[in-house]
C-alpha positions as CSV (number, residue, x, y, z in Angstrom):
1,M,43.1,129.1,56.0
2,Q,44.6,129.3,59.5
3,T,47.4,126.9,60.5
4,L,47.9,125.4,63.9
5,N,50.6,127.9,64.5
6,D,48.2,130.7,63.7
7,L,45.6,129.5,66.1
8,L,48.3,129.1,68.9
9,G,49.7,132.6,68.2
10,E,48.8,135.8,69.6
11,S,45.3,137.1,68.3
12,K,45.3,140.1,66.1
13,I,41.7,141.0,67.3
14,F,40.9,139.5,70.6
15,L,42.4,140.9,73.9
16,K,40.1,139.0,76.2
17,R,37.6,136.8,74.6
18,E,35.7,135.9,77.8
19,V,34.1,139.2,78.2
20,L,31.9,138.5,75.1
21,S,30.6,135.3,76.7
22,P,26.9,135.6,77.9
23,H,28.0,134.1,81.1
24,Y,30.4,137.0,81.8
25,T,29.1,139.5,84.4
26,P,30.6,143.0,84.0
27,G,31.6,145.1,87.0
28,R,29.1,147.6,85.8
29,L,25.6,146.8,84.4
30,V,24.4,149.8,82.3
31,F,20.8,150.9,81.9
32,R,19.6,148.4,84.6
33,D,20.0,150.6,87.7
34,K,16.3,150.7,88.4
35,E,15.9,146.8,87.9
36,I,18.9,146.2,90.2
37,N,17.5,148.4,92.8
38,N,14.1,146.7,92.8
39,I,15.8,143.2,93.2
40,E,17.8,144.7,96.1
41,R,14.6,146.0,97.6
42,A,12.9,142.6,97.4
43,I,15.9,141.0,98.9
44,A,16.7,143.4,101.6
45,P,14.4,142.0,104.3
46,A,16.4,138.7,104.2
47,L,19.6,140.5,104.9
48,K,18.0,141.9,108.1
49,G,16.8,138.5,109.2
50,E,13.1,139.0,108.0
51,R,11.0,137.1,105.6
52,G,10.7,138.8,102.3
53,R,8.1,138.6,99.6
54,N,8.8,136.1,96.7
55,L,10.0,137.9,93.5
56,F,9.4,136.8,89.8
57,V,11.5,138.4,87.2
58,Y,10.3,138.3,83.5
59,G,11.8,139.5,80.2
60,K,12.8,138.4,76.8
61,T,16.1,136.6,76.3
62,G,19.0,139.0,76.4
63,T,17.4,141.6,78.6
64,G,19.7,141.3,81.6
65,K,17.7,139.4,84.1
66,T,20.2,136.8,85.1
67,S,23.1,139.2,85.0
68,C,21.4,141.6,87.2
69,M,20.4,138.8,89.7
70,K,24.1,137.5,89.7
71,Y,25.1,141.1,90.3
72,V,22.9,141.4,93.4
73,I,24.1,137.9,94.6
74,D,27.8,139.1,94.4
75,E,26.9,142.1,96.4
76,I,25.3,140.0,99.2
77,N,28.3,137.7,99.2
78,N,30.4,140.6,100.3
79,I,28.3,141.7,103.2
80,P,29.6,140.2,106.3
81,N,27.4,138.7,109.2
82,T,24.2,138.4,107.5
83,K,21.7,135.6,108.3
84,A,20.8,135.2,104.7
85,R,21.9,132.2,102.7
86,I,21.5,132.2,99.0
87,S,21.5,129.4,96.3
88,Y,21.4,130.3,92.6
89,I,20.0,127.3,90.7
90,N,19.9,126.8,86.9
91,C,16.6,125.0,86.3
92,R,17.7,123.9,82.8
93,I,20.2,121.8,84.6
94,Y,18.3,121.1,87.9
95,N,14.8,120.6,86.3
96,S,12.8,118.7,89.0
97,R,11.9,119.2,92.6
98,F,14.2,116.6,93.7
99,R,17.2,118.1,91.8
100,V,16.6,121.5,93.2
101,L,16.4,120.1,96.7
102,G,19.6,118.1,96.1
103,K,21.3,121.3,94.9
104,I,20.2,123.2,97.9
105,I,21.8,120.4,100.1
106,S,24.9,120.3,97.9
107,D,25.4,124.0,98.3
108,H,24.8,124.4,102.1
109,L,25.0,120.9,103.7
110,P,27.5,119.0,101.6
111,T,27.9,116.2,103.9
112,Y,24.4,114.9,103.3
113,S,24.5,115.4,99.5
114,K,25.8,111.8,98.7
115,R,23.7,109.8,101.1
116,G,20.8,108.9,98.7
117,Y,18.0,110.6,100.5
118,G,14.5,110.9,99.0
119,A,12.8,114.2,98.5
120,V,10.9,114.1,102.0
121,D,14.1,113.6,103.8
122,L,15.9,116.5,101.9
123,Y,12.9,118.8,102.8
124,E,13.1,117.9,106.5
125,R,16.9,118.5,106.4
126,I,16.6,121.8,104.7
127,R,13.7,122.8,107.2
128,G,15.9,121.9,110.1
129,W,18.9,123.8,108.8
130,I,16.8,126.9,108.4
131,E,15.3,126.6,111.9
132,E,18.5,125.9,113.8
133,D,19.5,129.5,114.0
134,N,16.6,131.2,112.3
135,K,18.3,132.0,109.1
136,I,16.6,133.3,105.9
137,F,17.1,131.2,102.8
138,V,16.8,133.0,99.5
139,V,16.6,130.6,96.5
140,V,17.0,132.1,93.1
141,L,15.4,129.8,90.3
142,D,16.8,130.7,86.8
143,E,14.4,129.6,84.1
144,I,11.9,128.4,86.6
145,D,9.3,127.4,84.1
146,V,11.3,124.4,82.7
147,V,11.0,122.6,86.0
148,K,9.0,119.5,85.3
149,D,7.1,119.2,88.4
150,L,6.9,123.0,89.2
151,D,3.7,122.8,91.3
152,D,5.4,120.3,93.7
153,L,8.6,122.6,93.9
154,V,6.6,125.8,94.5
155,Y,4.4,124.2,97.1
156,T,7.4,122.5,98.9
157,L,9.4,125.7,99.1
158,T,6.5,127.9,100.2
159,R,5.3,125.1,102.7
160,I,8.6,125.5,104.7
161,N,7.5,128.8,105.9
162,S,4.3,127.2,107.3
163,D,6.2,124.4,109.1
164,I,9.0,126.4,110.9
165,K,8.8,128.8,113.9
166,A,11.5,131.2,113.0
167,G,13.6,132.0,109.8
168,G,12.1,131.4,106.3
169,V,12.5,131.0,102.6
170,S,12.2,133.7,99.8
171,M,12.0,132.5,96.2
172,M,13.3,134.3,93.4
173,G,12.2,133.0,90.0
174,I,13.5,134.1,86.7
175,S,11.6,133.3,83.4
176,N,11.3,134.4,79.7
177,K,7.4,133.7,80.0
178,V,5.1,136.0,81.7
179,S,2.2,133.6,81.5
180,F,4.1,130.5,83.2
181,K,2.3,131.0,86.4
182,E,-1.1,130.3,84.7
183,E,0.0,126.6,84.6
184,L,0.4,126.4,88.2
185,D,-2.2,124.7,90.6
186,P,-4.4,127.2,92.5
187,R,-2.9,125.5,95.7
188,S,0.6,126.8,94.8
189,L,-0.5,130.0,93.3
190,S,-2.2,131.1,96.6
191,S,1.0,130.4,98.7
192,L,3.3,132.6,96.5
193,Y,2.6,136.1,97.7
194,E,5.0,137.6,95.0
195,Q,6.1,140.7,93.5
196,E,6.8,140.9,89.8
197,L,9.5,142.7,87.8
198,V,9.5,143.0,84.2
199,F,12.8,143.8,82.1
200,P,12.1,145.6,79.0
201,P,14.2,145.1,75.8
202,Y,17.2,147.2,75.1
203,Y,17.0,150.0,72.6
204,A,19.6,150.4,69.9
205,T,21.5,153.2,71.6
206,E,21.6,151.1,74.7
207,L,23.0,148.0,72.9
208,F,25.6,150.1,71.2
209,A,26.8,151.4,74.7
210,I,26.7,147.9,76.1
211,I,28.9,146.4,73.2
212,K,31.1,149.4,73.1
213,E,32.0,148.7,76.6
214,R,32.8,145.2,75.9
215,V,34.9,146.0,72.9
216,A,37.1,148.1,75.2
217,E,37.6,145.1,77.3
218,G,37.7,142.3,74.8
219,F,39.2,143.6,71.5
220,K,42.5,145.2,70.8
221,E,42.5,148.8,70.0
222,N,41.1,150.2,66.5
223,V,39.8,146.6,65.6
224,I,36.2,147.7,64.9
225,T,34.7,151.1,64.1
226,D,31.5,152.7,65.7
227,D,29.8,152.5,62.3
228,V,30.1,148.6,62.4
229,L,28.9,148.8,66.1
230,H,26.1,150.8,65.5
231,Y,25.0,148.2,62.6
232,I,25.3,145.4,64.9
233,A,23.3,147.3,67.6
234,A,20.5,148.2,65.3
235,T,20.2,144.6,64.0
236,A,20.0,143.3,67.6
237,A,17.5,146.0,68.5
238,K,15.2,144.9,65.5
239,E,15.4,141.2,66.9
240,G,13.9,142.2,70.2
241,G,16.6,144.3,71.9
242,D,18.6,141.1,72.7
243,A,22.0,142.0,74.3
244,R,23.1,138.3,74.2
245,F,22.6,138.3,70.5
246,S,24.6,141.6,69.9
247,L,27.3,139.9,71.8
248,K,27.2,136.8,69.8
249,I,27.3,138.7,66.6
250,L,30.5,140.7,67.9
251,S,32.2,137.5,68.9
252,K,31.5,135.7,65.7
253,A,32.6,138.8,63.7
254,G,35.9,138.7,65.6
255,E,36.3,134.9,64.8
256,L,35.6,135.5,61.1
257,G,38.1,138.3,61.1
258,E,40.7,135.9,62.6
259,E,39.9,133.2,60.2
260,R,40.4,135.6,57.3
261,N,43.8,136.7,58.8
262,Q,42.6,140.3,59.3
263,S,43.6,142.8,62.0
264,S,40.2,144.5,61.9
265,I,36.5,143.6,61.7
266,T,34.7,145.3,58.8
267,M,31.1,145.5,57.8
268,R,31.4,142.2,55.8
269,E,32.4,140.3,58.9
270,A,29.4,141.9,60.8
271,Q,27.0,140.9,58.1
272,D,28.3,137.3,57.8
273,A,28.3,137.0,61.6
274,I,24.7,138.2,61.8
275,K,23.6,135.3,59.5
276,L,25.6,132.8,61.6
277,A,24.1,134.1,64.7
278,E,20.6,134.1,63.6
279,D,20.8,130.5,62.6
280,E,22.2,129.6,65.9
281,S,19.7,131.7,68.0
282,V,16.8,130.1,66.2
283,Y,18.1,126.7,67.0
284,D,18.8,127.7,70.7
285,L,15.3,129.2,71.0
286,I,13.4,126.3,69.5
287,S,15.3,123.7,71.5
288,T,14.2,125.2,74.6
289,L,10.4,125.2,73.9
290,P,8.0,122.9,75.7
291,E,7.2,119.7,73.7
292,H,3.7,120.8,72.7
293,Q,4.8,124.2,71.7
294,K,7.3,122.4,69.4
295,L,4.5,120.5,67.8
296,V,2.5,123.4,67.2
297,L,5.4,125.2,65.7
298,Y,6.2,122.2,63.6
299,S,2.6,122.1,62.3
300,I,2.9,125.6,61.2
301,S,6.1,124.9,59.4
302,L,4.5,121.9,57.5
303,L,1.6,123.9,56.4
304,A,3.6,126.8,55.5
305,Q,5.9,124.8,53.4
306,S,3.4,122.5,51.7
307,G,0.4,124.6,51.8
308,G,-2.9,123.9,53.8
309,T,-5.5,121.6,52.2
310,Y,-8.0,124.4,51.9
311,K,-7.3,127.3,54.2
312,K,-4.2,129.1,53.2
313,L,-3.9,132.8,52.1
314,T,-1.0,134.7,50.3
315,D,-0.3,138.1,49.2
316,G,2.4,137.0,46.8
317,V,5.2,137.5,49.4
318,D,3.9,136.0,52.6
319,T,1.9,132.9,53.5
320,Y,-0.9,133.2,56.0
321,L,-2.5,130.1,57.8
322,F,-5.8,129.9,59.4
323,S,-5.5,129.0,63.1
324,G,-8.1,126.4,62.9
325,E,-6.2,124.4,60.4
326,V,-2.9,124.6,62.3
327,Y,-4.8,123.3,65.3
328,N,-6.1,120.3,63.3
329,R,-2.6,119.5,62.0
330,Y,-1.3,119.9,65.6
331,K,-3.9,117.3,66.9
332,S,-3.1,114.8,64.0
333,L,0.5,115.1,64.6
334,S,0.2,114.5,68.4
335,E,-2.0,111.5,67.9
336,S,0.3,110.0,65.3
337,M,3.1,110.3,68.0
338,K,0.8,108.7,70.7
339,K,0.5,111.9,72.6
340,E,-2.6,113.5,74.0
341,P,-3.4,116.8,72.2
342,K,-3.9,119.7,74.4
343,S,-7.3,121.7,74.3
344,E,-7.9,124.6,72.1
345,R,-7.4,126.9,75.0
346,W,-4.0,125.6,75.5
347,Y,-3.3,125.8,71.7
348,R,-4.2,129.5,71.9
349,K,-1.5,130.0,74.7
350,Y,1.1,128.3,72.8
351,V,0.4,130.5,69.8
352,S,0.8,133.4,72.0
353,E,4.0,132.2,73.5
354,L,5.5,131.5,70.0
355,E,4.4,135.0,69.0
356,M,6.1,136.5,72.1
357,Q,9.3,134.5,71.2
358,G,9.2,136.2,67.8
359,L,8.9,132.9,65.8
360,I,5.5,133.7,64.3
361,A,3.1,136.5,64.0
362,A,-0.6,136.2,64.7
363,F,-3.4,138.5,64.2
364,E,-7.3,138.7,63.7
365,S,-8.6,138.5,60.2
366,G,-9.9,141.4,58.6
367,K,-12.6,142.3,56.1
368,G,-13.1,139.9,53.1
369,I,-12.7,136.8,55.3
370,R,-15.7,135.0,56.5
371,G,-16.2,134.5,60.1
372,H,-13.9,135.5,63.0
373,T,-10.5,133.8,63.0
374,K,-6.8,134.2,63.6
375,L,-4.3,134.2,60.9
376,I,-0.7,132.9,61.4
377,K,2.5,133.8,59.7
378,L,5.8,132.0,60.1
379,L,8.6,134.6,60.6
380,Y,11.4,132.3,59.6
381,P,12.0,130.1,56.5
382,S,9.7,127.1,56.9
383,K,12.4,124.6,55.7
384,K,15.0,125.9,58.5
385,I,12.3,125.7,61.2
386,R,11.1,122.2,60.0
387,D,14.7,120.9,59.7
388,V,15.5,122.1,63.3
389,L,12.3,120.6,64.7
390,E,12.8,117.3,63.1
391,R,16.4,117.0,64.5
392,D,15.1,118.1,67.8
393,I,11.9,116.2,68.1
394,F,12.5,113.0,66.1
395,G,16.4,112.9,65.6
396,V,18.2,112.9,62.4
397,E,16.9,109.6,61.4
398,S,13.3,110.3,62.3
399,G,11.6,108.1,59.8
400,V,8.5,110.2,60.2
401,D,6.4,110.6,57.0
402,T,5.2,114.2,57.4
403,K,3.1,114.0,54.3
404,K,0.7,111.7,56.1
405,Q,0.3,114.0,59.2
């Protein structure tokens, strides 16, 4: 066990801990030259005082979307005499139209940010600010899909271009969900005129190179071998090519080495760190899901743990659930919580999103099963998923009798 003196003393492992943080932007982003260039091409018209097309950037967590966007923003901030003005907005914090408009005002018109204006007043002020010297405003909306009134926000921002004589607004949206636009009103969709950019997952060799660079900056010499780094990279590649996940493993392995009073990180620390990182990642991922996706996943976890009333399959290793019974459980659960269940069409979208996030596997039934249906398999231990969701949805003391749902 480490003493306070140990904690305050010089680390045997870390040289610069912050370079292992997911919020750290390195001076060089490897394996993303093409994606950076595409963002630069999309934003270049704004730097010349012209209206550009909107850009939507997609990709799973940890594929470098935010890092590349921030890299380009830093480049722009170093260009003198440009008419472009930029706001980077984390929509997990600023999750409504009013909050986004308020953040724009705070960034560029701080004297107006504390005056208690409504959304319409903020809109008019932003419009006037753009028009006064024909500037181009670029708003980067990270995790745009979590904005509660996204239709209103998209319509408001695109409407500025119709209401002004000169200057303009370009929107850059970042999302983990390719399908989020399907939820937009046709009125908002028709005004977008957007380009799309998809970030692929990293391969194991790429993840190795990424974490190898971070080790050179963040760890002391000879703390970790290439064999251990290859193992971490291969594990993260199997989990969807997530660079953040590989960095989380690396950071936790270093912390475990410190706790054990070691001057190096062995395979044992890497394996223990992977388990800790997986538990955290599952919780982090689930906590970001929309409410009804959580309810669908909770229904799957309940059925996987207790067994369906009549439609459950098993091959002795895995449990497969029929999609129809999952939907029925989801409806029952929603109604018990006084929430209106979504239609089967929306339910199918939720299942697809959960599959894309790597939480479930879903596939069409094969021979030997009557009719045409979809089978669903939970990819994590049902008790772990259920415990996380019960804390997230109901709180620790939920008082919910799940046997009746």
